[in-house]
C-alpha positions as CSV (number, residue, x, y, z in Angstrom):
1,X,-20.8,-14.1,-1.3
2,X,-19.3,-12.4,-4.4
3,X,-21.5,-10.0,-6.3
4,X,-22.7,-11.7,-9.5
5,X,-22.2,-8.5,-11.5
6,X,-18.4,-9.0,-11.0
7,X,-18.5,-12.2,-13.1
8,X,-20.4,-10.4,-15.8
9,X,-18.0,-7.4,-15.9
10,X,-14.9,-9.7,-16.0
11,X,-16.5,-11.8,-18.8
12,X,-17.3,-8.6,-20.8
13,X,-13.8,-7.3,-20.3
14,X,-12.3,-10.6,-21.5
15,X,-14.7,-10.7,-24.5
16,X,-13.8,-7.1,-25.7
17,X,-10.1,-7.1,-24.9
18,X,-9.1,-10.6,-25.8
19,X,-11.7,-12.8,-27.5
20,X,-12.9,-10.2,-30.0
21,X,-9.3,-9.4,-30.9
22,X,-8.2,-13.0,-31.6
23,X,-8.7,-12.7,-35.4
24,X,-6.6,-9.5,-35.5
25,X,-3.9,-11.1,-33.4
26,X,-3.9,-14.1,-35.7
27,X,-3.5,-11.9,-38.7
28,X,-0.6,-10.1,-37.1
29,X,1.2,-13.4,-36.5
30,X,0.7,-14.4,-40.1
31,X,2.4,-11.1,-41.0
32,X,5.4,-11.9,-38.8
33,X,4.5,-9.6,-35.9
34,X,5.1,-11.9,-33.0
35,X,6.6,-9.2,-30.8
36,X,3.6,-6.9,-31.3
37,X,1.2,-9.7,-30.4
38,X,3.1,-10.6,-27.3
39,X,3.3,-7.0,-26.2
40,X,-0.4,-6.5,-26.8
41,X,-1.2,-9.6,-24.8
42,X,1.2,-8.6,-22.0
43,X,-0.4,-5.1,-21.8
44,X,-3.9,-6.6,-21.8
45,X,-2.9,-9.0,-19.1
46,X,-1.9,-6.0,-16.9
47,X,-5.2,-4.3,-17.8
48,X,-7.1,-7.5,-16.9
49,X,-5.3,-7.7,-13.5
50,X,-6.2,-4.1,-12.8
51,X,-9.8,-4.5,-13.9
52,X,-10.4,-7.5,-11.7
53,X,-8.7,-6.0,-8.7
54,X,-10.7,-2.8,-9.2
55,X,-13.9,-4.9,-8.9
56,X,-12.8,-7.4,-6.2
57,X,-10.9,-5.2,-3.7
58,X,-13.8,-2.8,-2.9
59,X,-16.3,-5.7,-2.7
60,X,-14.1,-7.8,-0.4
61,X,-13.4,-4.7,1.7
62,X,-17.1,-4.1,2.1
63,X,-17.6,-7.7,3.3
64,X,-14.7,-7.5,5.6
65,X,-16.1,-4.3,7.1
66,X,-19.5,-5.8,7.6
67,X,-18.1,-8.9,9.4
68,X,-15.3,-7.2,11.3
69,X,-15.6,-6.4,15.0
70,X,-13.2,-4.0,16.7
71,X,-11.4,-5.2,19.8
72,X,-13.2,-4.5,23.1
73,X,-12.9,-0.9,24.1
74,X,-11.5,0.3,20.7
75,X,-13.6,2.8,18.8
76,X,-13.8,2.4,15.1
77,X,-15.2,4.1,12.0
78,X,-15.2,3.4,8.3
79,X,-12.7,5.3,6.3
80,X,-11.4,5.2,2.7
81,X,-7.9,3.8,2.1
82,X,-6.0,3.5,-1.1
83,X,-4.2,0.3,-2.0
84,X,-1.6,0.3,-4.7
85,X,-1.6,-3.0,-6.5
86,X,1.2,-4.7,-8.4
87,X,0.3,-3.0,-11.7
88,X,0.9,0.4,-10.0
89,X,-2.8,1.3,-10.0
90,X,-4.3,2.7,-6.8
91,X,-7.7,1.4,-5.8
92,X,-9.8,3.0,-3.1
93,X,-11.6,0.8,-0.6
94,X,-13.6,1.6,2.6
95,X,-12.7,-0.4,5.7
96,X,-12.6,-0.1,9.5
97,X,-10.3,2.4,11.0
98,X,-9.4,2.3,14.7
99,X,-9.2,5.5,16.7
100,X,-6.0,5.4,18.7
101,X,-6.3,4.8,22.4
102,X,-3.5,5.1,24.9
103,X,-1.5,1.9,25.5
104,X,-3.3,0.0,22.7
105,X,-1.6,-2.7,20.7
106,X,-3.9,-2.4,17.6
107,X,-3.1,-1.3,14.1
108,X,-5.4,1.5,13.0
109,X,-6.3,-0.3,9.7
110,X,-7.1,-3.9,10.3
111,X,-8.0,-4.7,6.7
112,X,-4.7,-3.4,5.4
113,X,-2.9,-5.6,8.0
114,X,-5.2,-8.5,7.1
115,X,-4.1,-8.2,3.4
116,X,-0.5,-7.8,4.6
117,X,0.0,-4.4,2.9
118,X,2.9,-2.1,3.8
119,X,1.7,1.5,3.9
120,X,-1.1,0.5,1.4
121,X,1.3,-1.2,-1.0
122,X,0.2,-4.7,-2.0
123,X,2.4,-7.7,-1.2
124,X,3.1,-8.4,-4.9
125,X,4.0,-4.8,-5.5
126,X,6.5,-4.6,-2.7
127,X,7.8,-8.0,-3.6
128,X,8.5,-7.0,-7.2
129,X,9.9,-3.5,-6.4
130,X,12.0,-4.9,-3.6
131,X,13.4,-7.6,-5.9
132,X,14.3,-5.1,-8.6
133,X,15.8,-2.8,-6.1
134,X,17.9,-5.6,-4.7
135,X,19.2,-6.5,-8.2
136,X,19.7,-3.0,-9.5
137,X,22.6,-0.8,-8.4
138,X,20.2,2.3,-8.1
139,X,16.6,3.2,-7.6
140,X,16.6,4.6,-11.1
141,X,17.5,1.3,-12.7
142,X,15.1,-0.6,-10.4
143,X,12.4,1.9,-11.6
144,X,13.3,1.2,-15.2
145,X,13.0,-2.5,-14.6
146,X,9.6,-2.5,-13.0
147,X,8.1,0.0,-15.5
148,X,9.5,-2.0,-18.5
149,X,7.2,-4.9,-17.4
150,X,4.0,-3.0,-17.1
151,X,4.0,-1.4,-13.6
152,X,2.8,2.2,-13.6
153,X,4.9,3.6,-10.8
154,X,7.1,6.6,-10.3
155,X,10.7,6.7,-9.2
156,X,9.9,8.2,-5.8
157,X,7.4,5.4,-5.1
158,X,10.1,2.8,-5.9
159,X,12.4,4.4,-3.4
160,X,9.6,4.8,-0.8
161,X,8.5,1.1,-1.2
162,X,12.0,-0.2,-1.0
163,X,12.8,1.9,2.1
164,X,9.6,0.9,3.9
165,X,10.1,-2.8,3.0
166,X,13.6,-2.6,4.5
167,X,12.2,-1.0,7.6
168,X,9.5,-3.7,7.9
169,X,12.2,-6.4,7.5
170,X,14.2,-4.8,10.3
171,X,11.1,-4.5,12.5
172,X,10.4,-8.2,12.0
173,X,13.9,-9.3,12.6
174,X,16.0,-11.2,10.1
175,X,15.4,-14.5,11.9
176,X,11.6,-14.1,11.3
177,X,11.7,-13.5,7.5
178,X,10.0,-16.1,5.4
179,X,12.5,-18.0,3.2
180,X,12.4,-21.2,1.3
181,X,13.6,-24.2,3.4
182,X,16.3,-24.9,0.8
183,X,18.0,-21.5,1.2
184,X,20.8,-21.0,3.6
185,X,21.2,-17.5,5.2
186,X,24.6,-18.3,6.7
187,X,27.1,-15.6,5.8
């Protein structure tokens, strides 16, 4: 069950960052500042995303850790992990960590696998970075693209995420990648 204080904190954040500012936003619109209003709302949407994830991820990780059982014969402990979400923010969570045994087939970080992260990068983050890297002719332009729309991430992270995503796709095999049924991968 979700901690009730999370609801309170999210409501307070919305109240102070959006609701209380509505009269000011309205006045800006009357003065012709549509771009400013849109940029403020876009920035606050990113802030809201980060604030909610900062509350939810650690709480969900704690529940996962309480309910998770390591495979038979695998020793585990609780360790801190950082997850970088789509806004670029890093959030620390504590979750099970498996100590390696010879000939095992287990990932060391079951929660990160459960959430389908790649090296601690969230699926939406590597989706967006991978998409921009695919469209842009360089990592630098991909970086400019993702930062323009609110992601706080450095150029080297864009390159690392793109490279790791490509490795993961290669590991899975092209035939196992998820695509929309209407797409054709021929040629």
